[in-house]
Each structure stands twice: as C-alpha cells, then as structure tokens.
N, CA, C and O of each residue as an XYZ file, in Angstrom:
368
protein
N     119.887     99.329    112.635
C     120.658     98.302    113.277
C     120.549     97.033    112.429
O     119.447     96.546    112.178
N     121.647     96.520    112.007
C     121.650     95.295    111.217
C     121.546     94.091    112.140
O     122.193     94.026    113.185
N     120.731     93.157    111.736
C     120.566     91.926    112.489
C     120.770     90.770    111.518
O     120.556     90.925    110.316
N     121.171     89.644    112.017
C     121.363     88.503    111.148
C     120.978     87.226    111.865
O     121.366     87.008    113.013
N     120.215     86.381    111.188
C     119.824     85.093    111.767
C     120.816     84.015    111.378
O     121.147     83.157    112.196
N     121.287     84.043    110.166
C     122.293     83.107    109.676
C     122.917     83.733    108.441
O     122.548     84.837    108.039
N     123.853     83.031    107.849
C     124.494     83.601    106.666
C     123.545     83.641    105.471
O     123.859     84.273    104.462
N     122.400     82.984    105.563
C     121.443     82.999    104.461
C     120.258     83.930    104.739
O     119.249     83.883    104.036
N     120.386     84.774    105.767
C     119.292     85.663    106.165
C     119.879     86.981    106.656
O     120.718     86.987    107.556
N     119.444     88.098    106.072
C     119.906     89.421    106.508
C     118.688     90.289    106.777
O     117.704     90.246    106.039
N     118.766     91.082    107.849
C     117.659     91.944    108.228
C     118.228     93.283    108.671
O     119.215     93.345    109.405
N     117.583     94.365    108.206
C     118.069     95.692    108.565
C     116.878     96.609    108.812
O     115.972     96.684    107.982
N     116.870     97.307    109.949
C     115.810     98.265    110.272
C     116.031     99.535    109.457
O     117.071    100.183    109.568
N     115.034     99.887    108.631
C     115.119    101.095    107.818
C     114.463    102.291    108.489
O     114.900    103.427    108.309
N     113.407    102.034    109.268
C     112.702    103.128    109.943
C     112.096    102.598    111.239
O     111.489    101.527    111.257
N     112.264    103.348    112.311
C     111.648    102.979    113.584
C     110.185    103.395    113.643
O     109.353    102.687    114.210
N     109.879    104.535    113.058
C     108.509    105.059    113.055
C     108.239    105.700    111.707
O     108.836    106.716    111.351
N     107.325    105.082    110.962
C     106.946    105.614    109.652
C     105.430    105.610    109.566
O     104.804    104.554    109.664
N     104.832    106.790    109.382
C     103.392    106.874    109.237
C     103.022    106.652    107.776
O     103.531    107.328    106.882
N     102.133    105.700    107.551
C     101.646    105.431    106.198
C     100.149    105.183    106.287
O      99.709    104.183    106.854
N      99.377    106.090    105.729
C      97.927    105.933    105.713
C      97.295    105.901    107.085
O      96.285    105.225    107.286
N      97.867    106.617    108.030
C      97.298    106.689    109.362
C      97.750    105.588    110.314
O      97.336    105.565    111.473
N      98.588    104.683    109.840
C      99.144    103.632    110.693
C     100.640    103.853    110.816
O     101.313    104.155    109.831
N     101.152    103.703    112.013
C     102.586    103.870    112.238
C     103.274    102.507    112.215
O     102.841    101.569    112.885
N     104.351    102.411    111.437
C     105.063    101.150    111.244
C     106.540    101.277    111.608
O     107.121    102.361    111.552
N     107.131    100.141    111.981
C     108.573     99.949    111.936
C     108.814     99.252    110.609
O     108.028     98.393    110.211
N     109.897     99.611    109.912
C     110.136     99.048    108.584
C     111.485     98.336    108.556
O     112.519     98.922    108.880
N     111.458     97.062    108.164
C     112.670     96.255    108.039
C     112.846     95.791    106.604
O     111.878     95.444    105.927
N     114.092     95.788    106.148
C     114.431     95.142    104.888
C     114.936     93.750    105.250
O     115.861     93.607    106.050
N     114.328     92.730    104.660
C     114.715     91.348    104.906
C     115.194     90.757    103.581
O     114.485     90.793    102.575
N     116.405     90.217    103.600
C     116.970     89.564    102.416
C     117.312     88.132    102.822
O     117.936     87.892    103.855
N     116.888     87.189    101.985
C     117.170     85.799    102.324
C     117.461     85.002    101.061
O     116.950     85.286     99.978
N     118.294     84.008    101.245
C     118.549     83.050    100.177
C     117.318     82.159    100.105
O     116.873     81.642    101.130
N     116.765     81.972     98.926
C     115.559     81.160     98.797
C     115.748     80.135     97.684
O     116.457     80.380     96.708
N     115.119     79.012     97.844
C     115.181     77.965     96.831
C     114.626     78.505     95.520
O     113.549     79.100     95.486
N     115.366     78.293     94.456
C     114.918     78.726     93.140
C     115.155     80.192     92.833
O     114.728     80.687     91.790
N     115.838     80.897     93.739
C     116.124     82.324     93.534
C     117.625     82.509     93.412
O     118.390     82.070     94.271
N     118.030     83.155     92.352
C     119.444     83.493     92.167
C     119.742     84.707     93.043
O     119.094     85.742     92.889
N     120.683     84.609     93.934
C     121.014     85.732     94.816
C     120.101     85.777     96.027
O     119.879     84.759     96.683
N     119.570     86.962     96.326
C     118.789     87.216     97.538
C     117.370     87.651     97.197
O     117.179     88.509     96.335
N     116.377     87.075     97.857
C     114.992     87.519     97.757
C     114.848     88.652     98.769
O     115.171     88.479     99.945
N     114.366     89.807     98.319
C     114.321     91.002     99.167
C     112.873     91.424     99.396
O     112.085     91.533     98.456
N     112.539     91.661    100.668
C     111.192     92.076    101.053
C     111.284     93.193    102.075
O     112.132     93.162    102.967
N     110.406     94.183    101.944
C     110.233     95.179    102.997
C     109.088     94.706    103.876
O     108.023     94.348    103.374
N     109.302     94.703    105.176
C     108.276     94.273    106.123
C     107.903     95.480    106.977
O     108.739     96.047    107.680
N     106.628     95.857    106.897
C     106.087     96.976    107.659
C     105.340     96.379    108.851
O     104.287     95.764    108.683
N     105.883     96.561    110.047
C     105.290     96.016    111.265
C     104.540     97.134    111.992
O     105.148     98.130    112.384
N     103.218     96.977    112.176
C     102.466     98.043    112.853
C     102.933     98.199    114.299
O     103.164     97.211    114.996
N     103.069     99.438    114.737
C     103.531     99.700    116.099
C     102.387     99.561    117.100
O     102.630     99.344    118.287
N     101.167     99.682    116.644
C      99.986     99.515    117.506
C      99.129     98.422    116.873
O      99.588     97.294    116.690
N      97.904     98.755    116.546
C      96.995     97.790    115.908
C      97.135     97.880    114.391
O      97.536     98.911    113.851
N      96.806     96.808    113.730
C      96.851     96.797    112.270
C      97.537     95.558    111.756
O      98.076     94.758    112.521
N      97.508     95.414    110.460
C      98.093     94.247    109.816
C      99.498     94.546    109.307
O      99.803     95.667    108.900
N     100.338     93.530    109.338
C     101.674     93.606    108.750
C     101.520     93.758    107.238
O     100.627     93.165    106.633
N     102.396     94.552    106.639
C     102.399     94.757    105.193
C     103.757     94.304    104.669
O     104.795     94.620    105.251
N     103.741     93.559    103.564
C     104.994     93.124    102.944
C     105.043     93.623    101.508
O     104.070     93.518    100.761
N     106.198     94.168    101.140
C     106.421     94.650     99.776
C     107.640     93.939     99.208
O     108.757     94.129     99.691
N     107.429     93.124     98.188
C     108.545     92.435     97.551
C     109.295     93.396     96.635
O     108.690     94.151     95.874
N     110.606     93.354     96.721
C     111.473     94.141     95.847
C     112.152     93.185     94.877
O     112.143     91.974     95.093
N     112.741     93.718     93.810
C     113.480     92.835     92.903
C     114.606     92.108     93.647
O     115.179     92.641     94.597
N     114.910     90.897     93.207
C     115.989     90.122     93.823
C     117.306     90.870     93.724
O     117.554     91.600     92.764
N     118.141     90.678     94.726
C     119.492     91.264     94.732
C     120.473     90.158     94.347
O     120.395     89.041     94.859
N     121.384     90.474     93.452
C     122.326     89.470     92.957
C     123.414     89.125     93.970
O     123.958     88.021     93.949
N     123.732     90.073     94.859
C     124.857     89.857     95.771
C     124.600     90.565     97.100
O     123.669     91.358     97.231
N     125.443     90.260     98.071
C     125.381     90.947     99.361
C     125.615     92.445     99.170
O     124.999     93.265     99.852
N     126.499     92.800     98.247
C     126.766     94.217     97.961
C     125.494     94.908     97.462
O     125.248     96.065     97.802
N     124.688     94.212     96.662
C     123.428     94.784     96.185
C     122.440     94.971     97.334
O     121.692     95.948     97.352
N     122.429     94.045     98.289
C     121.570     94.189     99.474
C     122.007     95.430    100.252
O     121.164     96.226    100.665
N     123.305     95.599    100.455
C     123.818     96.784    101.182
C     123.461     98.075    100.455
O     123.125     99.076    101.088
N     123.533     98.052     99.128
C     123.179     99.235     98.330
C     121.709     99.595     98.533
O     121.375    100.767     98.702
N     120.835     98.595     98.518
C     119.413     98.842     98.762
C     119.184     99.461    100.136
O     118.391    100.391    100.280
N     119.878     98.944    101.140
C     119.754     99.496    102.498
C     120.150    100.969    102.481
O     119.435    101.803    103.036
N     121.272    101.298    101.856
C     121.721    102.704    101.805
C     120.712    103.580    101.079
O     120.459    104.710    101.497
N     120.129    103.068     99.988
C     119.165    103.851     99.210
C     117.862    104.097     99.965
O     117.271    105.170     99.851
N     117.414    103.105    100.738
C     116.109    103.205    101.380
C     116.149    103.732    102.810
O     115.135    104.220    103.309
N     117.291    103.646    103.477
C     117.401    104.136    104.850
C     117.201    105.647    104.866
O     117.955    106.386    104.232
N     116.190    106.098    105.587
C     115.907    107.529    105.665
C     115.100    108.075    104.497
O     114.779    109.263    104.482
N     114.762    107.237    103.511
C     113.975    107.662    102.349
C     112.488    107.438    102.665
O     111.822    106.612    102.040
N     111.994    108.186    103.637
C     110.646    107.950    104.158
C     109.565    108.025    103.089
O     108.654    107.196    103.083
N     109.642    108.991    102.190
C     108.593    109.104    101.175
C     108.591    107.900    100.236
O     107.523    107.427     99.845
N     109.758    107.402     99.873
C     109.836    106.191     99.035
C     109.281    104.983     99.795
O     108.579    104.158     99.212
N     109.585    104.874    101.073
C     109.057    103.785    101.886
C     107.532    103.864    101.983
O     106.857    102.836    101.950
N     106.986    105.082    102.104
C     105.524    105.252    102.132
C     104.909    104.826    100.802
O     103.876    104.157    100.770
N     105.548    105.216     99.720
C     105.051    104.856     98.378
C     105.004    103.332     98.214
O     104.013    102.790     97.723
N     106.076    102.644     98.625
C     106.120    101.179     98.521
C     105.067    100.537     99.424
O     104.488     99.512     99.062
N     104.816    101.123    100.586
C     103.783    100.619    101.498
C     102.404    100.759    100.857
O     101.615     99.815    100.867
N     102.116    101.929    100.302
C     100.821    102.148     99.659
C     100.616    101.171     98.509
O      99.529    100.616     98.354
N     101.643    100.959     97.709
C     101.543    100.019     96.587
C     101.268     98.600     97.095
O     100.455     97.884     96.511
N     101.932     98.193     98.164
C     101.763     96.846     98.707
C     100.354     96.660     99.286
O      99.786     95.571     99.217
N      99.805     97.724     99.848
C      98.450     97.640    100.416
C      97.387     97.784     99.345
O      96.216     97.489     99.581
N      97.796     98.243     98.157
C      96.826     98.440     97.085
C      95.998     99.686     97.241
O      94.886     99.772     96.720
N      96.546    100.673     97.970
C      95.796    101.923     98.172
C      96.597    103.123     97.749
O      96.118    104.252     97.851
C-alpha cells in the first residue's frame, strides 16, 4: 500500500511480515527529498512487529520518481533480498 505524507515524501510497504534473524519485521521503503541530495534519498525501514530495535538500510539515491517506483517493483516480494539488506544493516 503506497502512502504519502507530502510531495517530498514517499512511503511504500514492501512486506507485512518478514523474518530476519529471528525477529519479524514490517518493511517500508521510504523516499524523501533531502537537503543536499540530488533526487530522492531512499531508505528501507524494518519495523519490529513485537520486541526489538528498528533497522534502517540506506539504498543509493534515486534520481527520479520513476526510479523510486522501479525500486519498489524490484523489492516488493523479494523477501530474500530484503533479508540480505537487513542483515547487512544490522552488521550480522
């Protein structure tokens, strides 16, 4: 489900339930216009469904809204890739 806070902020749920290292997360892709960034700053946000810490994984900047949409299509349902990015962000 795509959500939007303003025209400078885009958020998309990639996974409702993703197990990574024994913790279950909801995973959102957040893209925002940021000062000093050309295009969109893109971050994956792993929100624990129970106890645990939030995990954030920065992705390369997206040059356009079309690039943000492409990332969403590539990562939506790509559970193993999402787990890999989570492990890298946690350093484990």
